[in-house]
N, C-alpha and C positions, 0 to 999 in steps of 0.2 A: 698390374698388380704394382705393389710399392717396390723398392730396390731389392734386387735379387739376393737371397741368401743361400747359404749353403744347405743342400738337403741333408737332414739328419740320418745318421747311421740307422740301420735296422736293429731294433733292441734284441738282446740274447733271448727274451721270452718268446719271440716269434717262431712259430712252427712252420717249417717249409714242407708242404704236402707233396711236391713232385719233383724236387732236387735233391741230388746226392749229397749236397753239403748246404750249410746256411748261406743265404745270398748276401754279398757285401756290396755297399755302394760303389766301391772302387771298380767291381767288374762292369759296371754300367757306363763308365766313362767313354767318351769318344763317340757316342751316340745319343740322340734325344731319347728319353725316357717317359713313357706314360705311366704313371702309378695310379692304379685305380682302386679307390677303397670301396669294396662291394659288400654284399650279402649274399650268401650262396642260394638262399631260398627266394630272393626277389626276382620278380620277371623283369624289372626295369634294369637291374645289375646284369642279369644274364644277357640281355640285349645289347648292353654297353659293351661286354666283354667279347661277344659275338663281332660287334662293329670294331672293336680294337683289334681283333684278330685279323679281320680283313684289311685293316690299315697297315698292320705289321707285314702282311704278305705283300703288300704294294711297295713297302720300304724295307725289305729285309736286312740290309746292310746299313741302314740309317737310323732304325727305331727298335728300342727296346720296349716291351710292355711287360709290367709286373702287377699282379693283383694281390690285394690283401683283403682277406676275409675278416669281417668283424661282426660278431654274433648279435642277432637280435633277440632270439628266443634262448630259453635255457638249454635245450638240446643241442644247440648250435655251439656250445662251448666245447662239445667234443670233437677232436680233429678227424676221428675216423668217419663220424657221420658227415662232416663238412667234405671231407674227401670224396665220399660217395656222391654227394650232390654235384660236385664239379666234375666228377667222372662221367657223368651222363652226357657232357659236352665234349669231351675230349680236348680241352684247352691245351695248346703246346707252348705255353709260356710260364714263367715261375709263379707259383700261387702260395703266398703266407697265409697263416692264420694266426689271428691277433686276439685271443680269447679274452685277454684282459683290457683291451683297447689302448695299449700303450701307444702304439705308432699313430693311431687315429688323433690321441691327446697331443703328441708331438707336432703333428702337422694342423692342429686346430680344426679338424673336420667336424661338421655338423650335420651331414645328410648322407645317405646313400642313393645313388652313386656319386662319388666325386673322383675326378680324374685330375691329377696333378702332373703338371709337365715340367720335367727336369731337363735343363739343356746338357750339351755334351761336356760341359765343364763341371757338371754336378751342381748347379744352382737351380733352385725353384723359380720357375719364370712365370707359371700361370696355372689356373684352376678352372675347372668347370664342373658345376654342380647339377645334377639332375640328368635325366634321359634325353635321348633324341638330339644330341649335339655333336654328331660325327662329323658334319660338315665344318663347324667351327674348330673342331679339334684337328682335324686335317689341316686347315689352313694355319693355324698356330704351329703345328708341327713342321710344316714345310718352311715357314719363317724361321724358326730355330735351326733346322738343318741348314738353311742358307747361310746363317750367322756363324756356323760351327767352323773353327780353324782345322783345316785338313791335318790329320795326325795318323800315326801307324798304329793300328789296334794290336797292342801287346799285352792287354789285360787278360788275367785267367778267365778261361770260358766258363760258361754256366752249364753245368751237366745236369741234363735232365733225367729224372728216374724212369726207367723203363717197367713193364710189367702192368700191373695195375689189377683190373677185374679178371676172374677165371673165366676160361673159355668155356661157357655153358650154353644150352640151347636157346635161353632167354637172356636177355641183357636189359635190365630196367623196364620190365613190363609196366604198363599203366593202365590203359583203358581196357574194359572188359564188356562183352555183350552177349546175351544169351538168346536163341531162337530155336525152340524145340530141343533136338538132341544135339545142336551145334553150339560151341563155345567159341567167340571170338576174342583175340588177344593183340592189343597193340604193343608189339614187341619193340618198344621206343628206341633202345639203344642199337637195334639192328635195322632200324628204319623200315619195318614191315608190319604187316598185319597177318595173322595166322587164323586159319579156321581149323578148328579141333572138333573131334568127338569128345563126349564127356569124360572119357577115361584119359584124354590128354594126347591122343594119337593125332599127329598133324595131316590134315586132309588136303589142304591148299596154302600155299604162301602167296601173299598180295604184295607186289613190290619186289624189286630186284635185290634188296638188302643193302644197297649203297643209298647214300643221302642224295636226294634230287627232287626236282618238281617237275615231273614227266607224267602225263596221262597216257592211257593206251592199255594193251592187254597186260594182264596180272605180272606176267613174268618180265616185262619190259619197264613198266611204270615204276615210279620212285616217289617215296615219302621222305620228310625230314623231321625226326623225332614225332611221331604220331602219339597223341595221348588220348583224349576222350573218345568214346565210341557210342553210338546209338543205333538201333536197327528198327525197320519197319518193313514187314513183309520181305521182299527180296532185294532190299536195299540197305546197305550198311554205310552210315555216315561216320566220318572221321575227322576229329580235329586236328589238323596237320599243323602242329604248333611251330615246328621250325620253318615252315614255308608260309606262314601266317595266311592259312586258308583253310576252308572246309573242302573236303574231297568226299566222293562216295563210290562205292563199289556196287554194281550191278551183279549180285551174286549168281545168277543163272549162267551168265557167260564169264564172268570175272574181270570184265573191263573196269577201268578206273578213270573217273572224270573230275575235274573240279567244278564245285558247286558255286563257290564264291571266295575270292582271294587272289591278290596280285603278286604274292610271293615277296612282299616287303611290308614293314610295319607302317600302320597309319590309322586314322579314325575315319570310318566311312561317313559319306553323307546319306541322310535319309532320303527316300524316295525311290522311284522305279530304277531298276538296275538294266542297262542296255547290254552291257558287257560284264559279266561276272568276273572276268579276268583283270579288270581294272579297279575293281574295289579293294582298297587297302584294309586290312585287318590287323590287330596288334596282339599277337601271341594267342590265339584262340585255343583254350584249354579244354573246353567240354562243349559237347552238343546234346540237345535234348528235342524230341518231337512231340507235339501235341496239336490236334485240330489243324492239321495241314501246315503248321508254322514250324520251322526250325529254329530253336533259341540257341544263341551262341554265347558263351562266356568269353571275354577277351581280357585276359590278366593284365595285358600291357597297357590298357587304358582304363581298367577297373570298371567296365560296363557289361551289361547284358544286352544283346541285340536280338531282333527277331527278323528272320528272313522268310518272306512268303515263297513258297515253292510253287505255287501256282502261277500268280503274276509276279514274276521276280521283283522284289522291292526289299529294301533294308529299312527297318525303323528301330528307333531305340526304345528299349523296354524301360531301363532306368539306369542311372549312374552319371555323376557329374564329371567324372574323370579323376577326381582327388582320391587317395588312398585313405579312406576312413570308413568308420562303421556309423552311417547316419541314415536314419529313416526319413521316409518323405514321399513325394510324388515325382517320378520321372527324374528329371535333373536336379531335383532338390535333394534326392537321396545319393548316398555314395557307398561304393563297395571297396573292399580291400584284397585285391587280387582273387577274383572269383575263379575257382579252379575246378568246379564240378556242378553239374545240374542234375535235377530230378524233377520232372513235370507231370502233372495230373490235372486234366482239364485245363482251367484258367490260372492255376496256381504253379509257379516255378520256383522250386526250393533251390537256394544257391549256397555253396560251400564256399566262405570267404576264407581263403588260407592265411593271409597276413593279418586278418581281424580276428582270428581264432573264434569264427562266429558262424551260426548258421541263419540264413535270412530267407524270407519268403516274398515273392514279388507277384503281383496280379498281372499276368500277361497282357489284359486289356487295358487296364487303367495305368498300370506302371507304379502303383502303391507298393512301396518296400517297408516291410516290418522285420525287426531283428526276433529270431526265435530263441536263439542262445548267443551270448556274448555281450561285451560292454562297450569296448573301444578298441582301437588298433594296437593299444600297447597293455591291454590286460589279457592274461592268459594264465593256464594252470592246468590241473587235472583234479577235478571234483565233480562228483555225481549229485544228483538231488533236483530239486525244483529249479525251473528254467532260469529265475533270476540269480540263483546261487551257483549254477553248474558252471564249469570252465572247461575249455578245450585248449590244445596248444597245436596250432598251425594243422588243422585237418585238412586233408587233401582230397577226400571223396565221399560222396553220399550215394545212397541207393533207396529207392522206395520199395517195400514190400508189396508185391501186387496181391497178397492174400490177406493182409492185415494193416491196420493204420500205424505202420512203424516205419520210421526212417533210420536206416542203419548209417554209421559214421565211421569213416577211417580216420581216426585221431593219430595222425601220422607222428606228430612231435611227442606224443606220449606212447608210440608203437602199441597202440591197442585199439580194439573194435568197441564202439559204443552204440547204444540204441536209443531212440527217443520215440516214446508212444505220442502220436499226434493227437491233438484235441485236448492239451492240456497236461499230458504225462510228463514223467520225470525223466532225466538223462540217467543212464544206467551203463555201467561197464561190464562188459560180457566177459565172463570167466572163460579163459582159453587155457590149454594145456601147455602152450608156449608163447613166448612173447613174439610180436610182429616186428618187422624191420621197415620201417617207413612206408607203410601202405599207401598207395596212391590211386588204387582203382578199386572199384567194387560192382558187383551185379547180384540181384536176388533173384532166386527163381526155383521152383521144384522143391521147396522146403530146405533151401541151402542158400548160403552167402558165400560167393566166389570172391576171393580177395587176391588182389595184385600186391604180393609182398615185395615191393618194387627192390629194396636195396639188398635183398636175398636172391634176387633174379628167379623168383618163383611164384607159382599161382597155388592157393590153398582153398580148400572147401570145407566151410564150417556148417555143419549139420544143425539146423535150428532145433530139431527134435530132440536129439540125444546129446548135443554138446561136442561131438567129436570134430577134430580138426584134421584134415587128410591134405598131405601134399599131392597136387595133380601133376604126374610126370609128363609134362608137355614136351614133345620131341625126344625124349629119352628113350 
């Protein structure tokens, strides 16, 4: 960078989500500070903050980490909603909310995520734009730490706010799956998967409840923020997002094993897989099964993959890696944070969260077509014909097994939408209450089961009579 300049003070309009008092630049002096400009809903930004958290733990006395959220969608201007999103990861450093983009403009930021390094004297020294730069940031932090003049740290401490989410049986549930009289719930915030009866009684818990990456018996194994689920006969597949892996539970005995995933983010190579635990995936959010193939949506690299379960092999269905809504064949197409999948025969429907779009991909040819949506910057809340309809950061989709209907959890608009396939229009379902950032769904038995994620609840919508009931899981 050019000559160092003094880091600007945090503006008064900045809302601090997890500190007892507004943060001041003077409280950061004496240590190198990584100031991360992020978006709460971005997969790239989430991974950057996870990486910075690890870096901070390695240098606890020499590095500050501060995150500033800058909204991309309309609903992200609300600090309450943004706070919920960050609470899913339990970050232990100050997080500010910049609803008017004030600090973003002070620093001349142009993209998420951007990490600005400030030296121990309070001067801006470097910046890193984009994800996947932990090694470079680590090197730069060490250099600035070595330059720092030893001094006594007598600045006022940063007091973190305690409390947060209530102690409930569920914490940010996301993935749902149905099999006969059993409902499976990815209790993401508790790092576990629950097997319940349809009344909500918990029958079995898979995973110890602590974050980890451990295969084995259900009470000893561990997940890390599991999200999407799908089931086939006696096997439940899980997109274990925090572990960058796909896991499965053999339901007869309850044992958990890794299908594919190395525990670190990365883009896999296509071809036969010798050791599934050596294949890097980048934040798998959803899994879906069709014709012996496991489809995997990876939000971190904006791609949809196919894993052959018979003769283990990875192949790209589609996605260039760029975050965009672009149709085309295989690498010519682009997704924008695929977060949910629904497959039938050779067609894979993809919920593009950041693109506010619903896409379809041919599992064999890799041809991608946009069903609803325009581009990664156009969103809204409008029913009607596909060309006019608008969504806002949808997080989940589900196919109705008894009708040609695709159900959509329109998370940014806190509502349930339905799309009749074969040329039908998008419709908002009239519900007796508003949803709270729903991120998971499954359809079966004449009902839509909804993971009402930010309310830490599961709901059952009766398609026939329109009633919406709370499912008292574990209560």
